[in-house]
C-alpha positions as a printed NumPy array, in Angstrom:
array([[ -93.546, -112.642,  -73.482],
       [ -95.006, -113.481,  -70.429],
       [ -96.47 , -117.057,  -70.5  ],
       [ -97.684, -116.772,  -65.871],
       [-101.285, -117.048,  -66.361],
       [-100.722, -119.738,  -69.608],
       [ -98.877, -121.79 ,  -67.133],
       [-101.611, -121.468,  -64.357],
       [-104.529, -121.767,  -66.245],
       [-103.138, -124.887,  -68.445],
       [-102.803, -123.284,  -71.661],
       [ -98.982, -124.058,  -71.678],
       [ -99.19 , -127.522,  -72.174],
       [ -96.657, -130.008,  -69.916],
       [ -93.666, -131.1  ,  -70.628],
       [ -95.115, -134.348,  -69.645],
       [ -98.009, -133.97 ,  -72.161],
       [ -95.726, -132.824,  -74.976],
       [ -93.866, -135.707,  -74.671],
       [ -96.946, -137.701,  -74.603],
       [ -98.497, -136.26 ,  -77.789],
       [ -95.217, -136.598,  -79.65 ],
       [ -94.898, -140.273,  -78.581],
       [ -98.341, -140.622,  -79.684],
       [ -97.521, -138.645,  -83.131],
       [ -94.719, -141.062,  -83.844],
       [ -96.951, -144.027,  -83.172],
       [ -99.829, -142.253,  -85.397],
       [ -97.476, -141.72 ,  -88.269],
       [ -96.069, -145.115,  -88.289],
       [ -99.57 , -146.607,  -88.31 ],
       [-101.069, -144.068,  -91.019],
       [ -98.427, -144.882,  -93.1  ],
       [ -98.577, -148.181,  -92.933],
       [-102.593, -148.213,  -93.355],
       [-101.76 , -146.183,  -96.559],
       [ -99.768, -149.065,  -97.779],
       [-103.083, -151.633,  -97.207],
       [-104.554, -153.4  ,  -99.802],
       [-108.207, -152.541,  -97.504],
       [-107.765, -149.031,  -97.837],
       [-106.902, -149.384, -101.345],
       [-109.991, -150.943, -101.942],
       [-111.826, -148.702,  -99.432],
       [-110.948, -146.027, -101.518],
       [-111.685, -147.603, -104.646],
       [-115.559, -148.117, -103.352],
       [-115.503, -144.68 , -102.184],
       [-115.085, -143.307, -105.999],
       [-118.061, -145.315, -107.228],
       [-120.622, -145.032, -104.006],
       [-119.42 , -141.602, -103.231],
       [-120.577, -140.247, -107.17 ],
       [-124.331, -138.967, -108.105],
       [-124.84 , -141.408, -110.332],
       [-124.406, -144.03 , -107.398],
       [-126.409, -142.421, -104.827],
       [-129.491, -141.537, -107.229],
       [-129.432, -145.199, -108.439],
       [-129.53 , -146.508, -104.576],
       [-132.358, -143.795, -103.785],
       [-134.138, -145.243, -106.919],
       [-134.15 , -148.541, -105.839],
       [-134.803, -148.315, -102.512],
       [-137.733, -145.706, -102.892],
       [-139.373, -146.4  , -106.516],
       [-142.787, -148.234, -105.822],
       [-143.556, -151.325, -107.894],
       [-146.642, -150.295, -109.323],
       [-144.805, -146.96 , -110.89 ],
       [-142.781, -149.557, -112.859],
       [-143.165, -150.422, -116.311],
       [-143.173, -154.62 , -115.294],
       [-145.804, -153.56 , -112.415],
       [-148.481, -152.279, -115.335],
       [-147.214, -154.882, -117.944],
       [-148.239, -157.754, -115.393],
       [-151.333, -155.892, -114.157],
       [-152.586, -155.141, -117.62 ],
       [-151.432, -158.759, -118.72 ],
       [-153.517, -160.219, -115.709],
       [-156.533, -158.139, -115.988],
       [-156.826, -159.335, -119.62 ],
       [-156.247, -162.434, -118.611],
       [-159.249, -162.684, -116.352],
       [-161.481, -161.1  , -118.885],
       [-164.406, -163.262, -119.789],
       [-164.619, -162.33 , -123.335],
       [-161.232, -163.141, -124.291],
       [-161.353, -166.65 , -121.905],
       [-164.513, -167.208, -123.859],
       [-162.886, -166.219, -127.324],
       [-159.698, -168.752, -126.599],
       [-161.986, -171.733, -125.732],
       [-164.281, -170.785, -128.415],
       [-161.239, -170.598, -131.381],
       [-159.91 , -174.687, -129.374],
       [-163.822, -175.899, -130.15 ],
       [-164.185, -178.035, -133.232],
       [-167.389, -176.696, -134.238],
       [-165.813, -173.179, -135.095],
       [-163.486, -175.197, -137.39 ],
       [-165.965, -176.918, -138.905],
       [-168.196, -173.41 , -139.499],
       [-165.214, -171.963, -140.732],
       [-164.536, -174.43 , -142.935],
       [-167.733, -174.609, -144.305],
       [-168.07 , -170.765, -144.947],
       [-165.542, -171.675, -148.015],
       [-168.13 , -174.311, -149.27 ],
       [-170.812, -173.227, -151.877],
       [-173.084, -174.638, -149.557],
       [-172.574, -171.815, -147.059],
       [-175.131, -169.703, -149.1  ],
       [-178.231, -172.519, -148.109],
       [-177.952, -170.8  , -144.57 ],
       [-179.548, -167.791, -145.719],
       [-182.798, -169.628, -146.89 ],
       [-184.933, -170.557, -143.702],
       [-186.058, -173.119, -145.588],
       [-182.786, -174.72 , -146.293],
       [-182.21 , -174.846, -142.618],
       [-185.137, -176.162, -141.33 ],
       [-184.739, -178.968, -143.655],
       [-181.381, -179.648, -143.322],
       [-180.301, -180.674, -139.758],
       [-176.679, -179.97 , -140.088],
       [-177.547, -176.383, -141.651],
       [-179.445, -175.978, -138.387],
       [-176.324, -176.805, -136.199],
       [-174.4  , -173.939, -138.133],
       [-177.097, -171.46 , -137.915],
       [-177.457, -172.187, -134.26 ],
       [-173.611, -171.84 , -133.994],
       [-173.688, -168.626, -136.207],
       [-176.193, -167.172, -133.84 ],
       [-174.262, -168.351, -130.576],
       [-172.747, -166.051, -128.028],
       [-169.654, -167.842, -128.77 ],
       [-169.323, -166.808, -132.2  ],
       [-170.465, -163.518, -131.766],
       [-167.467, -162.744, -128.939],
       [-165.084, -164.465, -131.807],
       [-166.366, -162.429, -134.442],
       [-166.188, -159.11 , -132.093],
       [-162.416, -159.577, -130.626],
       [-160.739, -161.754, -133.504],
       [-158.454, -159.073, -135.366],
       [-159.095, -156.226, -132.525],
       [-156.672, -154.506, -130.722],
       [-157.549, -155.845, -127.147],
       [-156.45 , -159.117, -129.002],
       [-153.3  , -157.989, -130.179],
       [-152.202, -156.073, -127.017],
       [-152.982, -159.286, -125.143],
       [-150.78 , -161.384, -127.319],
       [-148.272, -158.975, -127.251],
       [-148.317, -158.629, -123.274],
       [-147.926, -162.493, -123.133],
       [-144.961, -162.362, -124.805],
       [-143.643, -160.281, -122.904],
       [-144.304, -161.268, -119.71 ],
       [-143.607, -164.972, -120.46 ],
       [-139.429, -164.2  , -121.271],
       [-136.949, -165.094, -118.708],
       [-135.811, -161.572, -118.357],
       [-139.232, -159.99 , -117.933],
       [-139.775, -162.398, -115.134],
       [-136.182, -161.922, -113.537],
       [-137.252, -158.132, -113.486],
       [-140.69 , -158.288, -112.366],
       [-139.643, -160.313, -109.279],
       [-136.555, -157.858, -108.763],
       [-139.256, -154.667, -108.856],
       [-142.076, -156.477, -106.698],
       [-139.229, -157.043, -104.423],
       [-139.419, -154.192, -101.385],
       [-136.311, -155.342, -100.268],
       [-134.776, -155.156, -104.047],
       [-131.683, -153.171, -102.992],
       [-130.061, -155.89 , -101.277],
       [-130.389, -158.109, -103.657],
       [-128.049, -156.15 , -105.943],
       [-124.059, -156.19 , -106.835],
       [-123.846, -152.333, -105.777],
       [-125.422, -152.649, -102.355],
       [-122.695, -155.383, -101.954],
       [-120.309, -152.935, -102.42 ],
       [-121.604, -150.448, -100.316],
       [-122.127, -152.954,  -97.32 ],
       [-117.916, -153.311,  -97.931],
       [-117.499, -150.003,  -98.027],
       [-119.375, -149.391,  -94.833],
       [-117.651, -152.383,  -93.592],
       [-114.12 , -150.916,  -94.246],
       [-115.259, -147.65 ,  -93.163],
       [-115.653, -148.566,  -89.728],
       [-112.653, -150.848,  -89.428],
       [-110.6  , -149.087,  -86.723],
       [-107.281, -148.861,  -89.335],
       [-109.524, -146.836,  -91.835],
       [-111.024, -144.929,  -89.191],
       [-108.159, -143.722,  -87.728],
       [-106.543, -142.894,  -91.545],
       [-109.762, -140.639,  -91.771],
       [-109.587, -139.429,  -89.11 ],
       [-106.027, -137.678,  -89.734],
       [-105.357, -134.413,  -91.347],
       [-103.3  , -136.026,  -94.312],
       [-101.237, -132.467,  -95.007],
       [-100.224, -132.836,  -91.419],
       [ -98.901, -136.324,  -91.298],
       [ -97.32 , -135.738,  -95.119],
       [ -95.594, -132.472,  -93.604],
       [ -94.881, -133.893,  -90.196],
       [ -93.115, -137.331,  -92.808],
       [ -91.232, -135.173,  -94.023],
       [ -88.797, -134.522,  -90.646],
       [ -85.771, -137.105,  -90.625],
       [ -84.475, -137.342,  -86.822],
       [ -80.843, -136.45 ,  -86.74 ],
       [ -80.18 , -136.413,  -83.306],
       [ -81.959, -137.584,  -80.307],
       [ -79.866, -137.485,  -77.273],
       [ -80.801, -138.98 ,  -73.492],
       [ -77.145, -138.671,  -72.454],
       [ -77.112, -142.539,  -71.624],
       [ -73.947, -144.814,  -71.697],
       [ -70.23 , -143.231,  -72.54 ],
       [ -71.025, -139.665,  -73.704],
       [ -67.142, -138.693,  -74.81 ],
       [ -67.49 , -139.545,  -78.015],
       [ -70.712, -137.669,  -78.377],
       [ -70.01 , -134.538,  -76.371],
       [ -67.202, -132.561,  -74.911],
       [ -66.953, -130.586,  -72.118],
       [ -64.872, -127.711,  -73.72 ],
       [ -65.955, -126.047,  -76.328],
       [ -64.265, -123.02 ,  -79.068],
       [ -65.445, -119.426,  -77.755],
       [ -64.019, -117.628,  -80.934],
       [ -60.654, -116.221,  -78.969],
       [ -58.644, -114.775,  -81.672],
       [ -55.332, -115.171,  -82.131],
       [ -52.641, -118.028,  -82.685],
       [ -52.252, -118.529,  -78.743],
       [ -55.422, -119.462,  -78.513],
       [ -55.208, -122.768,  -80.761],
       [ -52.493, -123.733,  -77.863],
       [ -55.244, -124.531,  -75.494],
       [ -58.971, -125.466,  -76.014],
       [ -59.59 , -126.183,  -71.744],
       [ -59.864, -122.255,  -70.242],
       [ -62.486, -119.956,  -68.747],
       [ -63.292, -116.651,  -69.335],
       [ -61.941, -113.398,  -67.543],
       [ -65.122, -111.984,  -67.291],
       [ -66.981, -115.004,  -65.638],
       [ -67.095, -115.339,  -62.391],
       [ -66.707, -119.48 ,  -62.471],
       [ -63.959, -121.939,  -63.46 ],
       [ -65.358, -124.108,  -65.86 ],
       [ -63.947, -127.517,  -65.101],
       [ -63.97 , -129.645,  -68.581],
       [ -66.277, -132.251,  -66.709],
       [ -66.173, -132.366,  -63.303],
       [ -69.273, -130.317,  -62.797],
       [ -71.39 , -133.016,  -65.066],
       [ -73.406, -135.661,  -63.737],
       [ -76.283, -137.886,  -64.513],
       [ -78.653, -136.832,  -62.327],
       [ -82.689, -138.316,  -62.038],
       [ -82.345, -139.486,  -65.855],
       [ -81.029, -135.987,  -66.979],
       [ -77.097, -134.515,  -67.696],
       [ -76.795, -132.09 ,  -64.886],
       [ -74.596, -129.163,  -65.001],
       [ -73.96 , -128.024,  -61.721],
       [ -72.472, -124.458,  -60.671],
       [ -71.189, -124.545,  -57.182],
       [ -69.351, -122.54 ,  -54.559],
       [ -65.773, -124.084,  -54.547],
       [ -62.294, -122.437,  -54.831],
       [ -60.744, -123.691,  -58.137],
       [ -58.258, -122.297,  -60.223],
       [ -58.169, -122.184,  -64.287],
       [ -56.545, -120.419,  -67.087],
       [ -58.112, -117.633,  -68.644],
       [ -57.785, -115.967,  -71.779],
       [ -56.292, -112.278,  -72.176],
       [ -56.127, -110.067,  -74.885],
       [ -52.56 , -109.027,  -73.841],
       [ -50.974, -111.659,  -71.82 ],
       [ -52.517, -114.575,  -73.544],
       [ -53.23 , -117.573,  -71.092],
       [ -52.656, -116.635,  -67.409],
       [ -53.857, -118.573,  -63.845],
       [ -56.692, -116.868,  -62.264],
       [ -58.292, -117.941,  -59.335],
       [ -62.261, -118.435,  -58.896],
       [ -64.656, -118.884,  -55.899],
       [ -67.317, -121.1  ,  -57.988],
       [ -66.875, -123.759,  -60.646],
       [ -69.408, -124.917,  -63.606],
       [ -69.156, -126.337,  -66.524],
       [ -70.124, -126.926,  -69.891],
       [ -71.076, -129.394,  -72.932],
       [ -70.78 , -129.051,  -76.73 ],
       [ -71.478, -131.692,  -79.79 ],
       [ -68.637, -133.721,  -81.13 ],
       [ -69.828, -134.591,  -84.325],
       [ -73.347, -133.352,  -84.537],
       [ -73.799, -130.027,  -86.767],
       [ -77.088, -129.097,  -88.468],
       [ -78.317, -125.956,  -90.597],
       [ -81.923, -125.578,  -90.442],
       [ -84.609, -128.209,  -89.248],
       [ -85.947, -128.691,  -85.861],
       [ -84.298, -128.116,  -82.406],
       [ -85.938, -129.372,  -79.068],
       [ -84.568, -129.381,  -75.938],
       [ -86.231, -130.44 ,  -72.344],
       [ -84.753, -128.579,  -69.807],
       [ -84.911, -127.148,  -65.865],
       [ -82.99 , -125.24 ,  -63.888],
       [ -82.287, -123.076,  -60.701],
       [ -80.334, -120.479,  -59.029],
       [ -80.109, -116.608,  -60.105],
       [ -77.236, -117.586,  -62.648],
       [ -76.846, -117.641,  -66.233],
       [ -77.891, -121.27 ,  -68.175],
       [ -77.928, -121.418,  -72.023],
       [ -78.1  , -123.791,  -74.694],
       [ -77.43 , -122.165,  -78.26 ],
       [ -76.509, -123.209,  -81.862],
       [ -72.508, -122.119,  -82.578],
       [ -69.775, -122.537,  -84.997],
       [ -66.512, -122.047,  -84.462],
       [ -66.863, -118.251,  -84.16 ],
       [ -68.752, -116.346,  -81.735],
       [ -71.135, -115.088,  -84.525],
       [ -73.592, -116.895,  -85.758],
       [ -75.006, -117.551,  -82.552],
       [ -78.779, -119.122,  -82.439],
       [ -79.847, -119.058,  -78.394],
       [ -82.618, -121.803,  -77.81 ],
       [ -82.654, -120.893,  -74.044],
       [ -80.716, -118.093,  -72.195],
       [ -81.629, -117.557,  -68.407],
       [ -80.133, -114.63 ,  -66.925],
       [ -81.323, -115.076,  -63.47 ],
       [ -84.212, -112.934,  -63.908],
       [ -86.036, -113.811,  -67.59 ],
       [ -85.427, -116.038,  -70.569],
       [ -84.049, -114.705,  -73.769],
       [ -83.769, -116.339,  -77.527],
       [ -83.002, -115.461,  -80.932],
       [ -80.273, -115.3  ,  -83.483],
       [ -77.267, -113.522,  -83.837],
       [ -75.004, -112.35 ,  -86.664],
       [ -72.709, -110.163,  -87.771],
       [ -75.5  , -107.829,  -89.189],
       [ -78.126, -108.212,  -87.004],
       [ -79.177, -109.194,  -83.616],
       [ -82.986, -110.808,  -83.249],
       [ -84.131, -111.108,  -79.411],
       [ -87.195, -112.029,  -78.139],
       [ -87.739, -112.32 ,  -73.763],
       [ -89.89 , -114.676,  -72.354],
       [ -90.747, -114.693,  -68.447],
       [ -93.403, -115.744,  -65.802],
       [ -92.269, -119.254,  -66.493],
       [ -91.459, -122.073,  -63.206],
       [ -88.067, -122.777,  -64.536],
       [ -87.568, -125.753,  -61.915],
       [ -90.124, -127.857,  -63.355],
       [ -89.303, -129.088,  -67.315],
       [ -90.079, -127.243,  -70.234],
       [ -89.613, -128.109,  -73.738],
       [ -87.681, -125.001,  -76.156],
       [ -88.119, -125.816,  -79.635],
       [ -86.912, -123.706,  -82.983],
       [ -88.067, -124.286,  -86.078],
       [ -85.444, -123.051,  -88.436],
       [ -86.706, -122.71 ,  -92.243],
       [ -85.585, -121.19 ,  -95.116],
       [ -87.485, -118.395,  -94.295],
       [ -87.433, -117.35 ,  -90.952],
       [ -86.491, -119.512,  -87.308],
       [ -89.312, -119.243,  -84.741],
       [ -89.388, -120.435,  -80.96 ],
       [ -91.423, -122.355,  -78.916],
       [ -92.3  , -122.894,  -75.338],
       [ -94.153, -126.032,  -75.256],
       [ -97.105, -125.674,  -77.466],
       [ -96.866, -122.003,  -77.34 ],
       [ -95.054, -119.531,  -79.923],
       [ -92.941, -116.909,  -78.198],
       [ -90.706, -115.32 ,  -81.049],
       [ -90.182, -115.606,  -84.608],
       [ -87.495, -113.87 ,  -87.325],
       [ -86.456, -113.509,  -90.541],
       [ -84.099, -115.735,  -91.353],
       [ -80.724, -114.204,  -91.953],
       [ -78.085, -116.548,  -91.029],
       [ -75.581, -118.125,  -93.383],
       [ -75.215, -121.502,  -94.395],
       [ -72.807, -123.09 ,  -91.522],
       [ -74.113, -125.878,  -89.84 ],
       [ -73.576, -125.38 ,  -85.989],
       [ -73.281, -127.377,  -82.769],
       [ -75.411, -127.697,  -79.846],
       [ -73.887, -126.303,  -76.698],
       [ -75.071, -126.076,  -73.486],
       [ -73.025, -123.721,  -70.223],
       [ -73.99 , -122.13 ,  -66.874],
       [ -71.992, -119.181,  -66.033],
       [ -72.026, -116.127,  -63.222],
       [ -71.381, -112.874,  -64.954],
       [ -69.159, -110.363,  -63.803],
       [ -71.857, -108.388,  -62.326],
       [ -73.942, -110.916,  -61.038],
       [ -74.576, -111.555,  -57.479],
       [ -72.857, -115.029,  -57.402],
       [ -75.497, -117.896,  -56.783],
       [ -75.081, -121.969,  -56.668],
       [ -77.374, -123.899,  -59.438],
       [ -78.021, -126.84 ,  -61.544],
       [ -79.051, -126.881,  -64.977],
       [ -80.817, -130.226,  -66.101],
       [ -80.954, -131.06 ,  -69.69 ],
       [ -83.293, -134.369,  -69.926],
       [ -82.985, -134.912,  -73.803],
       [ -81.953, -132.89 ,  -77.129],
       [ -83.207, -133.879,  -80.308],
       [ -83.167, -132.657,  -83.885],
       [ -84.431, -133.045,  -87.023],
       [ -83.921, -132.208,  -90.597],
       [ -86.669, -131.502,  -93.557]])
């Protein structure tokens, strides 16, 4: 894969941006799970279950939009008010309170009541005249018409309804155009909105929950920035898988098919916040392994170095390294065991291109990357799962293959070298940090 144009036009994020995003992600993860445990979020989730239901939304819509005149309370109260102002009913209630009606009704029950039908009797008796006049009065006729009538029964029933505290409370509620604001539901809805717009819950809701949970499954197993005493964590030698009992007698040796001697620490130093493996032109004598002669001394015109983790070893997970290099020679970062295979290459620059891949006794998968300015820092990553291995340069996936690896735990190693067919060159290999995570 050629990344020249992606790097030129910014599709390939810079290492600095990747680091800033990783740092922000770490901060976001911590904040996300702190908010997840908060009482405010628990309250918000419970309120959300309520206020997002169809029933709640429908009730809110009804309370906000329903007109008072469309309510039963309005109809009952309006009808009652109309009857209350009805002149015939007003006259009726005035009449039933009058002494005259009571006297007349009592008189109706007496034998003398029949005298009212005799004009002669009425003219002769002033009391009968009084009763006769009342019987012909507007008040009495109105009383007769309304007493026991449907309209009177309706009025009495309505009066009984509208006189209750329950009706008065309900009527006042529906008569209030801002009735929604007075409800307990409105208070819960306002609380829900208030919580929803707090910075923490806004942040929580904006995150991809599945991504956060997935990222939280990673446990950091190595966070090396090459500070302090490195001797307990790293060694400047590694097992190269030389076969034969003689190889066990010596661990610090160089290879006959390379043009540089390893100096076992002398070419490794801290420079500008990174550990640097320096390849330079200088004469050196180093033991090399010869299959026939065993270890023999050999003259070299260049020197370089190597690093291998002492204690850290891991199988599967996420591996990341920030590095840069110069010179037309080999610089490599890989995962290795005690034998030549299996070998997982995170980064290998051969002076022209970058290769990466995984090799076992039965398979060899390899991808190539070109177009990178390797004098600038890049982050090379490997995501190694049960199913596959996936390599990235910064944010761009560059290669993947099926996982045919064994379950052996592998150490991280770095080295710079000049192959036997290569024109010798000086160069530097800077590693600012290396990190590893397991699932």
